[in-house]
N, C-alpha and C positions, 0 to 999 in steps of 0.2 A: 788476816794472817795470824799465824800462831805466835803467841807471846811467850817468851822464856825469861826466867829470872837471872840467868847468866849464860854466857856463850856455851854452845854445845857443838861437839863434833862427833862424827860417827864412831870414833873409837875412844872418846873421853868418858869420864864418869858421868852418870846420869844426874839430871838436875830437875827441877820442877818445870812442868810445861803446861801451859794453859791453852786448852782447846776450846774455841767458841761453841757454845751450846752444850759443852760438857763440863768445863771447869778445870781446875788444877789436877794434874796427874803426876804422881811421883813414881819413877821407875829407876832401878828394877824393883819388881814386887813379886812375891811368891806366886801371885795370880797374874798372868799375862793380860794384856788388854783384850776386850772383845774385838772382833774383826771391824765392826762399825766404829768403835772408838779409835782403832788404829787408822781406818780410812779417813776419818775426819782429822786426825792429827797430822797425817802426811799430805792429805789433800784437803785443806780446810775450806775450799771453794765448793766442795760437794754439797749438793742439796738432795738428800735422800728421800724419795717418795716411800709410801708404805710398802710397795712391792719390793723396792730396793732393800729395805730393812729385812723383809723375809728372805730375799735372795742372799744377803750378806749373812744372815743367821745360818742358813744352810750351808753356805761356803765355809763358815767357821766351824761347823760340825764335821765338814770334810777335812779341814785343816788340822783339827786335833785327833783325827782318826776314828771318829764315830761312824763315818761313812767311808767305805773303801772304793766304791764304784758309783759315780754320779753322773747323770745326764741332765742338763739344763737347755731347755729351748726357749727362745725369747725373740720377739720381733726385732727388726732392724732399728738401730738408733735409740735403744732403750737402756744402754749402759752395761750391756752384757760383758764386753771385753775389758772395760775399765775394772770391774769387780774381779773377774776370773783370771784374766791374762796380765793384768798390770799390778793390781794390789795384792792379789792372793799370793803370787810367788814370793813377794818380798815378806808377807806375813809368814808364810811357810818357813822361809829361811830364818826369820827371826825366832820362831818357836823351836826350830831345830837346825842350827848351822851345819850339821853333818848330812843334811837331806840333799839328795841329787834330784833336782827338778828339771823337766824338760817341757818346753813349749813347742807345739807344732801348729802350723797353719798351712794354708794353700800354696804359699810361696816362702822361700827362704828369706826374702827381703822383708815381708810382713812379720815373720817370726823374729827376725833380728830387730826389727822396730820395737816389738813388745819387750825384747831383751834389754835394749837401751833404756826404755822407759823404767823398767825394774831397777836397773843400775842406777838411774838417777835418784830413785827413792832411797836405795841403799846408801848413796852418797849424802843424803840430806841430814841437816842437824836434827830435824824432827824424828827421823828414824833412829838416829843414835840415842835419842832419850828414851825410846821405846825398847830397843834391842841393841845395847852397847857391845854385845859380844860378837855381832854379826857385821864384819867389815870386809871391804874388798880393796883391791890394789889401787893406789893413787899414783898416777903417772907410772914411773919405773920402780916404785917402791911399794912393798918389799920385792925384791927379785924372786923368781922361781914360782910366781903365781900367774895364772892366765887372766887376762881381761881383754876380750875382743867383743865385738857386736854379736858374735854366735855363742861365746862361752865366757862365763866368769866364775872364779873360784873364791870360796870364803877363806879368809886368812886364819891359819892355825886350825882348820877344821877340814873335814872331808867333803863337805857339801859345796854345792855350786848350781848354776843355772845354764842349761843348754837350750839352744833354739835351732829348729830344723824345719825345712819346708816339706810339704807332702811329697813322698818318694825320695826324700833325702836319707842319708846314711847315719847310723848311730853306732857303727861298729866299735866294739870295746868298751862302750859306756853302759854302766848299769843305771837304772833309773828307778828312783823310789817313788816318784810322783809324776805322772804324765798329764799335761793339760793340752787337749786338742780343741782348737778354736777355729771354727769355720774352714773345714778342709776343702770346701768348693768355693771358687771365686764368684761364680754367678750362676744364673739359670743355664747358660749354654754349657758349662762344665757339668753341672749336676744332671742335665738331661742326656749326657753323653754316656752310653753304656760302657764305653771303653775307659773313660775317666773314672766311673764308679767302680768298675772292676779293678783298675790299677790302684784305686784308693784302698779298697778292701784287701788286695794282696799286700800292699805296703803296711797296712794295719796289722795284718796277721803275721807277716814275715819280719817286720822291723819293730813296730811298737810292742807287740806282745812278747817278742823274744828278748827284749831288753828288761823285762820285768821279772820280779821274784814273788815269793808268796806273800809278802807284806806290802807290795807296791799298791799304789792308789791310782785310779784313773778318773779324770774329770773331762767330760765332753760337753762343750757349749757350742750350740749351733743356732743359726737361723735355718729352718727347714726349707729345702728346695724340692725334694723328690721323695716318693715313699720307699724308693730302693737306695736311698743314700746310706751312709754308714750307720746312722741311728736306726733307720728302717731295717736294715740287715740284721743289727743286734737284737732288735725287737723280735725278729722271727727265730733267732737261733739261741738266745739266752734268756733266762728269766728276768723280767723287768717289772717292777712294782711302782705304780704311780703314786707320788707323794701328796698326800691331802691333809695329814695331821702331824702335829709335832711329835707325837708319841712313836711315830714310825722311825724317828731317828735313833730310838733306843733299841730297836730290833730290825735293823735293815736286813734284806736277804743275804745270807752268808756267802753265796756264789753268784748272786745276781746284782741287778742295778736298781737304784732308786732314780725315778724320773720326775722331774719338776718342769711343768710346761706353763708358761705364762701366755695366756691369749690376749691379743691386743684389744679385742672386744669380747667381753665375757659371754660365753655361750653355754658352758658347762655349769652344773649346779654350784652354789656357793660351798666353800670348804673352810676349814680352819686357817689355812695358809692364804687362801684367796676368797675373802668373804664378799667380793663384789657381787651385785645382782646382775642378771643377764642384760646385755646391752651396754653395760658401763665400760668405759675405756680404761686401759691399764694405766695410762698416764695422760689424763685429760688436758693438763696444762701444756703439754708438749705435742701430744699426738691425740687430739680430741676425737670424740665419737663421730662428729660430722665429717671430719677429714678421713677417718678410717672407712666410713660408709662409702664415701666417693671413691676410695681406692678399690673397695671391694666391688663396686659396680664396673670398674674398668676391666677386672680379670678376676672373677670369683675363685677360679682354680688356683691361680697364683697367691691370691689373698689368703686362702685357706692354708696353704703351705707356709708362706713366709711370715703371716701375721697371726695365724691361729695355732700353728704347729700341727696341722692335719693335712699333709700333702696327699694328692691324688694324681695318678698317672692319667693324663688326658685320654690316652688310647683305652683306658679301662673304664671310662664313664659310660653310663647307660643312656643318657639323653645328650649330655654335653650342651653346646650352643646350637642344637639342630632344630629346636622348635621353630615353627613358622610364626611370624607376626603380622598383624593387620592394622590398618589405618582407620577404616570405617566398616561398620557392619553391613552385610549385604541386605538388600531390600526385603527379600523373602525370607522371613524368620518363621519357622513353623512352631518352635517351642522354646520357652524359657524355663530352666530348671536350676536346681541347686543340689550339690552333694556336700555333706558335712560328716566329718569324722572327729569326735571329741578326743581330748588328750587321754592317752592310756595311763601315763604317770605324771608326776609333777615336773618331770624334765621333758615331756612330750609337748607338742604343738597341737592346738586345735586348729584344723584346716577346714575352711568352709569356702567353696568356690561356686559362684554363680556363672551360668553360661547360657548361651543361645545356640540353637541348632538351626541350620539352613535347610533348604529343600534337598540339598545333595548329601545331607548327613554330616557336614563339617561342623565342628564344635568351636565356638568363639567364646573364650573366657571374657566375662564382662566386669566382674568384680570379685574381691576376696577379702577374707579375714584370716590372718595367720598369726596366732598368738599363744603365748604360754601363760596368760593370765588365768585366774581361776574362773569357774563356770559362772559365778554371780556377775563377772565383768564381761565374759564373752557372750552370754545370752542376749543382752541388749544390743551388742555389736552385730551379732548374726541376724537378730530380728530387724534391725535397721538396714542391714545388707539386703535381705530379702525384699524389703519394701522399695528400696531406692533402685534395685536392679530389675524390678518388674517380674520377679520370680512368680510363676503360678504353681509349681510343685517342687517341693523340697524333700530330699531323702537324707535321713540321719541314721548312721550306724548305731544300733542300740547297745553295742558292747560298751563296757566301762561307763555306765551312767547315762548312755545316749538317750534312753527312753525318757527319763526325767528332763533331760535337756530339751528333747523335742517338744514335749508338753509346754515347757516355759516359753519356747520360741513361738509355738503355735498361738499362745495367748498374746504375745507381742505382735504377731502379724496374722490376725484372724482371716484375712482374705486369701492367705496362702495355704495350700493344701500340704500339710507337713506329715510325712510317713516316716516311721522308724522301722528298721529291719536288722536282723542279725546277720553279721558277716561271718560265714563259716569257713570260707575258702582260705587256703594256705597263702599267707601274704607274700612270701618270696616267690612262689610259683606264679601267683597273679601278676605281680609287678613285672617280673622278667618276661613272661609270655606275652604281655600286652604292650611292652615298650615300643615295638616297631609300629603298632597301630596307633598308639598315642601320638608319636612324632608325626605320623600321616594325617591324623584327623584334628588334633588340637591346635588352635591358634590362640596366641597371646597378644594383647593390645600393645603396640609400640610404646616402649618406655615402662614396660612392666617391671624392669629391673630397679627403676626409681620408685614405683608405687609400692612394691612389695619386696624389698631387698632380701630379707631372710627367705622368703618363698623362692625367689629367683635363685639365690645361692644354694639352697638345699636341692633344688631340682637339677641345676645345671652342673653341680658337682656330685651327683648321686652315682654310686659306683656299680658296676656290673656284679662285683663280688658282694653279695647281699650283706654278709656279716661285717664288712668293713665300713658300713654306714652307721652313723650315730643316729640320724633321724629318718624314719620311713614315712612320716605323715603326709608330706606333699606328694610323693610318688604314690602312696596308697590311695589318695583321693582322685588323682588324675587317672589311675587305673580304674578306680570305681566308676568314674564318669564314663570311660571308654567301654567298660563291661556293660554298663546300663544303656548307653546310646547306640553301641554297635554290636557288641556280642549277643546281648539278649534279643535284640530286634533280629539279628540274622537267624538265631534259633528259631524265633517265631515264624519268620518267613519260610524256614525249612519245614516246620511243622505243618505248614499250610499246603505243601505239595502233595498231590494225590497221584497214584499210579493206577492205570486201568488194569 
């Protein structure tokens, strides 16, 4: 609990306040507390993780006006609303009691719940020690001020807090700072074109019309759909992804800063999120093993809700349509491998071993899918070739593939390793061979458990080529189909003679 040296009320003169982990604080002070200090002071039970501290530092930059338009996406149950919709409004009103703040959510009752939580903070003795000038009505006193679950006014100031549900009215109210938290209740709402259209219309006709030149906007979401409010803004207005602290000093003047917290790190490390790929955002609460299990259940939903990368199922190139097998057929005519080394440090090496039966069907038998450097993947692929019984392996020579092929050949001397240059257009190759891949390629049952990244990147691969982050898995599957079906079809055609 917070320890104080004398009784404190929200409207009394400030006293010393002791915050565990921070120490004694004396307020008022010419310099207001940081947002993290404030959060610990009014919610001493908070246990902030490293990503929370990053999140709170960015919210503080928003609160003091360094950022005017901010989007934050975060997985469920990671403290998004505590920071943005409970603590932040109280902090904003402490910094500026004349500020008009509005909270919006998918329902009026949820928005009112946030409002009541903020009011409880404003009522607390701890808050009074931080911001003694920001007070709200107690019971019926003083008269003439509003205090309901939907609206509260700051005594002797022009500021206050409003709450509204999606599609609710704000007629006659100016808003200096708008906080939009989860405007969709669930996947059912987010997947409804009607709900999404109504939400956009409400945003443009209500939210935007209540704002003025200096107004600020904060949107905090768990993503559900690529055409949700955030997705629509991404297409219509300039948005800059936040990676470095220096970006807070020069945010886009008419655009947005976007901060996305992935549950499982998949993007390269940054100054704000230095995790390595595969590390969980909050290991103690939502560990990597638990998250991997959730991803196996529904990769498309996981990419949206937990990674912040939503995909429309109808827009997927492969989806969940690959066939699976339990046992290899008895008549196998060929065992081969196709490998594509990583193009950049963020790409994956993809090496797939497969067997071909007498009917030309392709059965994936083993794979390596990794972002590790070549000195680590070379022995992995060498071992893959040996244990899968591969007789011939094809390695794309682009981007260091020739040297990789030589190293693998030395590790697996009984396998014939060939390198070649892939000159075809990647987008055209992948899209034109997708239907053939679904028809010919079979995966071992349970491949989602054996190679979760490979499974996720294939099943969530989009038809819109430039919307995909990684092309490595689709590129290799395409290469296998081209080599085993397209090339052989052309050879058969070349053998036809006409009299």
